[in-house]
C-alpha distance (Angstrom), angle and dihedral (degrees) to the residues before:
residue distance angle dihedral
M1 . . .
N2 3.80 . .
L3 3.80 93.0 .
P4 3.81 126.2 71.7
K5 3.82 113.9 -102.0
E6 3.80 91.5 -111.5
K7 3.82 91.8 57.3
R8 3.80 91.6 46.0
A9 3.81 90.0 51.8
E10 3.81 90.1 49.8
L11 3.80 91.2 51.5
L12 3.81 93.0 47.7
T13 3.81 89.4 52.1
L14 3.81 90.1 52.2
F15 3.81 91.8 46.5
E16 3.80 89.9 54.1
R17 3.81 93.9 44.2
Y18 3.80 91.8 53.1
Q19 3.82 94.4 39.4
V20 3.79 96.3 -118.4
A21 3.81 109.6 -171.4
A22 3.80 99.7 -165.4
V23 3.79 141.3 6.4
L24 3.80 112.4 -151.6
G25 3.76 125.7 -162.9
G26 3.73 141.9 159.4
H27 3.76 146.6 174.2
T28 3.80 93.1 93.4
H29 3.83 91.4 102.3
K30 3.79 89.3 -138.1
L31 3.78 137.6 75.1
I32 3.81 115.6 -98.0
L33 3.82 118.8 177.7
N34 3.80 119.7 -175.5
S35 3.75 136.6 149.9
Y36 3.76 137.1 -156.3
N37 3.78 111.7 -157.9
I38 3.83 99.8 -47.9
I39 3.82 95.9 -25.0
Q40 3.80 112.9 111.2
M41 3.79 115.6 -142.1
V42 3.78 113.7 -164.2
N43 3.79 133.1 175.8
G44 3.78 102.8 -174.4
E45 3.75 133.4 -147.8
A46 3.79 121.3 -90.5
T47 3.77 129.8 -112.9
S48 3.81 91.2 -142.2
R49 3.83 110.8 41.7
N50 3.78 134.6 -13.5
L51 3.79 123.5 -156.4
D52 3.82 95.0 -157.0
S53 3.84 99.4 60.3
R54 3.80 92.6 -107.4
P55 3.79 117.9 141.7
L56 3.78 119.1 -97.6
G57 3.76 114.6 -98.1
F58 3.77 147.2 101.3
R59 3.80 141.3 -102.7
V60 3.77 125.1 -109.4
W61 3.79 114.2 -151.9
H62 3.80 123.5 -150.8
V63 3.79 110.3 -155.5
Q64 3.79 126.1 -178.3
H65 3.78 131.7 166.8
Q66 3.83 111.6 -87.9
V67 3.81 93.3 -1.4
I68 3.80 123.8 109.2
P69 3.83 106.4 -106.2
R70 3.78 115.5 -114.0
H71 3.76 130.3 -162.4
E72 3.76 138.6 -161.6
F73 3.78 133.6 -162.4
V74 3.80 119.8 -119.4
A75 3.80 113.4 -163.7
L76 3.78 120.1 -146.8
D77 3.80 114.2 -117.7
Q78 3.78 96.3 -122.3
P79 3.83 121.5 75.7
A80 3.81 118.5 -116.1
S81 3.81 116.5 -95.2
Q82 3.78 115.4 -115.7
N83 3.84 97.3 -136.3
């Protein structure tokens, strides 16, 4: 959402041309899952503080040749601080 629509469209065209399977991002402090055609777009949770009440943790990605990548969330053992 920080880029103009024209630039986003240009990037999506390039992602399709080069058969990108996933676009990973962060620093939103909340989970955002989207897709464009078969391209996964994931902004993962944080390990420090989340703004959407999700537990702290990280995502593990499973990547194999010619298989759609999949991911899973791994929560940290300690509860989030309420500061």
